[in-house]
C-alpha positions in Angstrom: 69.9 52.3 4.7 66.5 51.4 5.7 65.7 53.1 8.2 65.6 56.5 5.7 62.9 55.1 4.5 59.9 55.5 6.4 57.2 56.4 4.1 55.4 53.3 1.7 54.4 55.0 -0.8 57.6 56.8 -1.7 58.9 53.8 -1.4 57.2 52.2 -3.9 57.9 54.8 -6.4 61.2 53.9 -5.3 61.3 51.0 -6.3 59.4 51.4 -9.4 61.5 53.6 -10.5 64.9 51.4 -10.4 61.9 48.7 -12.2 62.0 50.7 -15.0 64.8 51.5 -15.4 66.0 48.1 -16.1 63.4 48.5 -19.4 66.7 50.7 -20.9 68.8 47.1 -21.3 65.8 46.7 -23.8 65.6 47.2 -27.6 63.8 51.2 -27.7 62.7 51.0 -31.0 61.1 46.9 -29.6 58.5 47.9 -27.3 58.0 43.6 -27.7 59.8 40.4 -28.4 58.0 39.5 -31.6 56.9 36.0 -32.5 58.1 34.3 -35.5 55.9 32.3 -38.3 55.6 29.6 -39.6 53.2 28.6 -41.8 52.0 25.7 -44.0 49.4 25.8 -46.6 48.1 23.2 -49.0 47.8 25.1 -52.3 44.7 23.8 -55.1 46.5 21.4 -56.5 47.8 19.7 -53.2 51.5 21.4 -53.2 52.4 22.8 -50.3 52.9 26.8 -49.6 56.2 27.1 -46.8 56.4 30.8 -45.4 59.5 31.2 -43.0 58.7 34.9 -41.5 61.5 35.6 -39.5 61.9 38.6 -36.9 65.1 41.3 -37.9 66.7 43.7 -36.4 68.2 46.8 -38.3 70.5 44.4 -40.5 70.4 41.5 -38.1 68.4 38.5 -37.7 68.1 35.6 -35.0 69.9 31.9 -36.0 66.2 30.6 -36.2 65.7 27.8 -38.7 62.8 25.5 -39.5 62.9 22.5 -40.5 61.1 19.2 -41.2 61.9 16.5 -40.0 61.7 14.8 -44.0 63.8 17.2 -44.9 61.9 18.9 -47.4 63.4 22.3 -46.0 67.3 21.4 -45.2 67.9 23.3 -49.3 67.7 26.7 -50.7 64.4 29.0 -50.7 62.6 29.2 -53.2 62.0 33.1 -52.8 63.3 35.0 -50.3 62.8 38.7 -49.3 62.5 41.2 -46.1 60.4 43.9 -45.3 60.7 46.0 -42.2 61.7 44.1 -39.8 61.2 40.3 -41.3 62.7 38.1 -43.2 60.7 36.0 -45.6 61.5 32.8 -46.6 58.9 30.0 -48.9 59.5 27.4 -50.2 57.4 24.5 -52.7 57.3 21.5 -51.8 55.7 19.0 -53.9 52.1 17.4 -53.6 53.5 13.5 -52.0 55.2 15.3 -49.5 53.7 13.7 -46.6 53.4 16.7 -43.8 51.1 14.7 -41.3 53.4 13.0 -39.2 56.1 14.7 -39.2 57.8 17.3 -37.1 58.8 20.9 -36.6 62.1 21.3 -35.5 63.0 24.9 -35.1 67.2 25.3 -34.7 67.8 27.8 -32.7 64.8 28.6 -30.7 66.0 27.4 -27.4 68.8 29.6 -27.6 66.3 33.0 -28.0 62.5 34.7 -26.0 61.3 34.2 -29.0 58.2 32.2 -29.7 57.0 30.8 -33.2 53.2 31.0 -34.5 52.6 28.3 -36.3 50.2 27.9 -38.5 48.9 24.9 -41.0 46.2 24.9 -43.3 46.0 21.0 -44.9 42.6 20.8 -47.1 40.4 22.7 -44.6 41.9 21.1 -41.4 43.7 24.2 -39.8 46.1 23.8 -36.8 47.2 27.5 -35.0 49.6 26.9 -32.7 52.5 28.6 -30.6 56.3 26.6 -30.6 58.3 27.9 -27.2 62.4 27.6 -26.7 61.5 25.2 -24.3 60.5 23.4 -26.0 61.4 24.5 -30.2 59.8 20.5 -31.2 56.3 20.4 -32.6 54.9 17.2 -34.2 52.3 17.2 -36.8 49.0 15.3 -36.5 46.2 16.4 -38.8 43.9 14.0 -38.1 40.7 15.4 -35.7 37.5 17.2 -36.2 37.5 20.4 -38.3 37.5 23.7 -37.7 40.2 26.4 -35.7 41.2 25.9 -32.3 42.9 29.7 -31.8 44.1 29.3 -28.2 47.6 30.4 -29.7 46.5 34.0 -29.9 45.1 34.3 -26.2 49.2 33.4 -25.3 50.3 35.6 -28.3 48.1 38.4 -26.1 49.7 38.4 -23.3 53.1 37.9 -24.4 53.0 41.0 -26.3 51.8 43.2 -23.3 53.6 41.5 -20.9 56.8 42.5 -22.8 56.0 45.5 -24.0 58.2 48.1 -22.0 56.1 51.0 -23.0 52.9 49.8 -22.1 53.3 48.3 -19.2 55.2 52.2 -18.6 52.3 53.6 -19.6 50.0 51.8 -17.6 53.1 52.3 -14.6 52.7 55.7 -14.6 48.3 55.8 -14.5 48.8 53.9 -11.7 50.7 56.1 -9.9 49.0 58.9 -11.0 45.8 57.2 -9.2 47.3 55.6 -7.0 45.4 51.9 -5.7 42.0 52.9 -5.4 38.5 52.6 -7.5 39.6 55.0 -9.9 42.3 53.5 -11.7 39.4 50.9 -12.4 38.0 53.3 -14.2 41.1 54.4 -15.8 41.9 50.9 -17.3 38.6 50.0 -18.3 38.9 53.2 -20.0 42.0 52.6 -21.5 40.8 48.8 -22.7 38.0 50.7 -24.3 39.5 52.9 -26.4 42.7 50.1 -27.1 40.6 47.1 -28.5 38.3 49.8 -30.4 41.0 51.2 -32.5 42.6 47.3 -32.3 39.8 45.7 -34.0 39.5 48.6 -36.6 43.5 48.4 -37.8 43.7 45.0 -37.4 40.9 44.2 -39.7 42.2 47.0 -42.5 39.5 49.9 -41.6 42.5 52.0 -41.2 45.8 51.9 -41.2 48.9 54.5 -39.8 52.4 53.9 -40.2 53.7 52.0 -37.4 57.4 54.4 -36.8 54.7 56.8 -36.4 52.5 54.9 -34.1 55.4 53.9 -31.9 56.7 57.4 -31.6 53.5 59.3 -30.4 53.3 56.1 -27.9 56.5 56.9 -26.0 54.8 60.4 -26.2 52.0 59.3 -24.7 54.3 57.8 -21.8 56.1 61.1 -22.0 53.2 62.9 -20.8 51.9 60.7 -18.1 55.7 61.1 -16.5 55.6 64.7 -16.5 52.5 64.7 -14.7 53.8 62.5 -12.0 55.6 65.5 -10.5 54.9 66.3 -7.9 52.8 70.0 -8.2 52.3 71.6 -4.8 50.5 74.8 -4.4 48.7 74.4 -8.2 45.6 73.2 -9.5 45.1 70.2 -9.9 45.3 69.2 -14.0 43.2 67.6 -16.5 45.0 64.5 -15.6 44.6 64.3 -12.5 40.5 65.1 -12.4 39.9 62.9 -15.1 42.6 60.5 -15.6 40.1 57.9 -17.3 39.9 60.8 -20.3 43.5 60.7 -20.4 43.7 56.8 -20.5 41.0 56.3 -23.2 42.9 59.2 -25.3 46.0 57.4 -25.0 44.4 53.9 -25.1 43.4 54.6 -28.9 47.2 54.5 -29.8 48.4 51.8 -28.0 45.4 49.6 -29.8 47.0 50.5 -32.5 50.7 49.7 -31.8 48.7 46.6 -30.8 47.6 46.4 -34.1 50.5 46.3 -35.8 52.3 44.0 -33.5 49.3 41.4 -34.3 49.6 42.8 -38.2 53.3 41.6 -38.6 52.3 37.6 -38.1 47.9 38.6 -39.5 45.5 36.7 -38.5 44.7 33.0 -39.7 41.5 33.7 -42.8 38.1 32.7 -41.6 38.5 32.8 -38.7 39.4 36.6 -38.0 36.7 37.6 -35.2 37.9 35.0 -33.1 41.6 35.6 -33.2 41.3 38.9 -32.6 38.9 38.1 -29.4 41.5 36.4 -28.3 44.4 37.7 -28.7 42.6 41.3 -27.1 41.7 39.2 -24.0 45.4 37.8 -23.5 46.0 41.2 -23.7 43.9 41.9 -21.2 44.9 39.5 -19.0 48.4 40.2 -19.1 47.7 43.9 -18.1 45.9 43.1 -15.4 48.4 40.0 -13.7 51.2 43.5 -14.3 48.7 45.1 -12.4 47.4 43.2 -10.0 51.8 42.9 -8.4 52.2 46.2 -8.6 48.7 47.0 -6.6 49.7 44.3 -4.5 54.0 45.3 -4.2 52.2 48.8 -2.9 50.0 47.3 0.0 52.6 45.2 0.6 55.0 47.9 1.4 52.0 49.6 3.8 52.2 47.1 5.4 55.8 46.6 6.3 55.9 50.8 7.2 55.3 50.5 10.9 57.4 46.8 11.5 60.3 48.8 9.6 59.8 52.6 10.7 60.5 53.4 6.7 61.2 56.8 6.2 62.4 58.6 2.5 63.6 61.7 1.2 61.3 63.9 -0.3 63.3 64.5 -3.5 62.5 60.3 -4.1 58.7 61.1 -5.1 60.2 62.3 -8.4 62.2 59.4 -9.1 58.9 57.5 -10.8 58.2 60.5 -13.0 61.7 60.8 -14.2 62.6 56.9 -14.5 59.6 56.4 -16.7 60.1 60.0 -18.2 63.9 59.6 -19.2 63.3 56.1 -20.7 60.4 57.5 -22.6 62.1 60.3 -24.3 64.5 57.8 -25.1 62.1 55.4 -26.5 61.0 58.8 -28.1 63.9 60.2 -30.2 65.0 56.9 -30.7 61.3 55.7 -32.7 61.3 59.2 -34.2 64.7 58.8 -35.8 63.5 55.8 -37.4 60.0 58.1 -38.6 61.9 60.3 -40.5 64.3 57.3 -42.0 61.4 55.1 -43.1 
């Protein structure tokens, strides 16, 4: 079968198409695995307020139940409500509750792929951490210097982009359109600058757009890039081919608003918003660069294999990545438009 493929670039496109088709197994309306939030805050009177914010899909929620080893959460919550995509539960614990030294256990987390962002504010002492499915237990230790360490937001940024099938599809489409050259560095830089601007503006509350509309426009941007991937023999170059950085910047503004929507689901820690925002954005960039590096390495590896395996491919395969990305993005677009108009 391999003897039918002699062009490594085309084979790279074919493998990319197969890889993107695997994204069809992901929920079309959710572009990333959303984290849950467990927030424990000490009130001015010394009592404790516990907020549990759990992602749901439609009317279905994951089986995730927070516990404190002291048993404070092993009862019905004092209040319960739901928002678009989340279930919220709150408990009020008496000021005699000794939170320090207890262990948090998230029941069901080890059977999921969802992380839990933990935020504790105890009379000026702050903890921000991520509880992962591999280790659903977290011992609380409030002792130590005051301040806020926020590596959790760096981790969340990395995980957000690497589980965001639509963002990765857009970046991969740019890479396939431009090819592994210095032009892709310019385009990715423009994409980074653009989404950093709108991420900051939206996350800090300066601009606001309906998340369902933004998600639909993100899908539309991927449809556009996929259409630009189609072979155009004998036709003049489009603006996208001549100046891909301009297209990357324009659509990067939309993707930044989508990043901000995900960040707003868990919020920014009080008095540390700029640092948390910077770390989240840095995490997004680290994940994005890692993805691009892996894709470029695959392309160069296939080029190295070309003379050794004598690979070739039919011309029709050159359109496969465009159709794979485009069909998946069109599915996302239709699904998200339905959600936008039903809100």
